[in-house]
C-alpha positions as CSV (number, residue, x, y, z in Angstrom):
1,M,66.9,-34.9,-149.7
2,A,69.6,-37.4,-150.8
3,T,73.2,-36.5,-150.6
4,S,74.8,-35.3,-153.8
5,Q,78.3,-34.1,-154.7
6,T,79.2,-31.5,-157.3
7,A,82.4,-31.6,-159.4
8,A,84.1,-29.4,-156.8
9,D,83.3,-31.9,-154.1
10,K,85.0,-34.7,-156.1
11,K,88.3,-32.9,-156.7
12,K,91.3,-34.6,-155.1
13,V,94.3,-32.9,-153.6
14,G,97.3,-35.2,-154.3
15,M,96.7,-38.6,-152.8
16,L,94.4,-37.3,-150.1
17,G,91.1,-38.0,-151.9
18,E,89.6,-41.5,-151.9
19,R,86.2,-42.9,-153.0
20,D,84.1,-44.9,-150.6
21,A,81.9,-47.9,-151.6
22,G,79.1,-45.5,-152.4
23,G,81.3,-43.5,-154.8
24,F,81.6,-40.5,-152.4
25,V,85.0,-38.7,-152.4
26,Y,86.5,-38.1,-148.9
27,T,89.8,-37.2,-147.3
28,S,91.1,-39.0,-144.3
29,I,93.0,-37.5,-141.4
30,G,93.9,-40.3,-139.0
31,S,90.8,-42.5,-138.7
32,C,88.4,-39.7,-139.4
33,D,87.0,-39.3,-142.9
34,F,85.9,-35.8,-144.2
35,Y,83.2,-35.4,-146.8
36,T,81.6,-32.4,-148.6
37,G,78.4,-32.2,-150.5
38,E,75.0,-30.6,-150.9
39,G,72.0,-31.7,-148.6
40,E,71.8,-33.8,-145.5
41,P,74.1,-36.8,-145.6
42,D,72.4,-40.2,-145.8
43,H,75.1,-42.5,-147.0
44,A,77.1,-45.1,-145.0
45,A,80.4,-44.0,-143.7
46,R,82.8,-44.8,-140.9
47,K,81.6,-43.9,-137.4
48,G,83.2,-40.5,-136.5
49,S,83.2,-39.2,-140.1
50,I,82.5,-35.5,-140.7
51,Y,80.3,-34.2,-143.5
52,I,80.0,-30.5,-144.5
53,D,76.8,-29.5,-146.3
54,V,78.2,-26.7,-148.5
55,D,74.7,-25.6,-149.6
56,G,73.2,-25.3,-146.2
57,A,76.5,-24.5,-144.4
58,E,75.9,-27.2,-141.8
59,A,78.3,-29.9,-140.3
60,Y,77.3,-33.4,-139.4
61,I,79.0,-36.4,-137.7
62,C,78.4,-40.0,-138.5
63,T,77.3,-41.8,-135.3
64,V,76.5,-45.2,-136.8
65,A,78.3,-46.7,-139.8
66,S,75.1,-47.6,-141.6
67,G,74.5,-43.9,-142.3
68,T,73.2,-42.2,-139.2
69,W,74.3,-38.6,-139.3
70,V,73.8,-36.0,-136.5
71,L,73.9,-32.2,-136.9
72,I,76.9,-30.8,-135.0
73,G,75.8,-27.8,-132.9
74,S,74.0,-24.8,-134.3
75,Q,75.5,-23.0,-137.3
76,S,73.2,-20.0,-137.1
């Protein structure tokens, strides 16, 4: 399943929200980018980025900038 974002995922809070090259909205804290969306992430992002799948309630970390995402722990 490809990553998708709903209108709620694309809302910005002040100047915190930015768009990456793929059009995904994220918020940075230090050098870590935080994304939300529905489905497993498959887009390129900075190594160390965090993604929350709001549909499946799972968290992922980007381990390779070309788009390798790994599930963080067990959320069940």
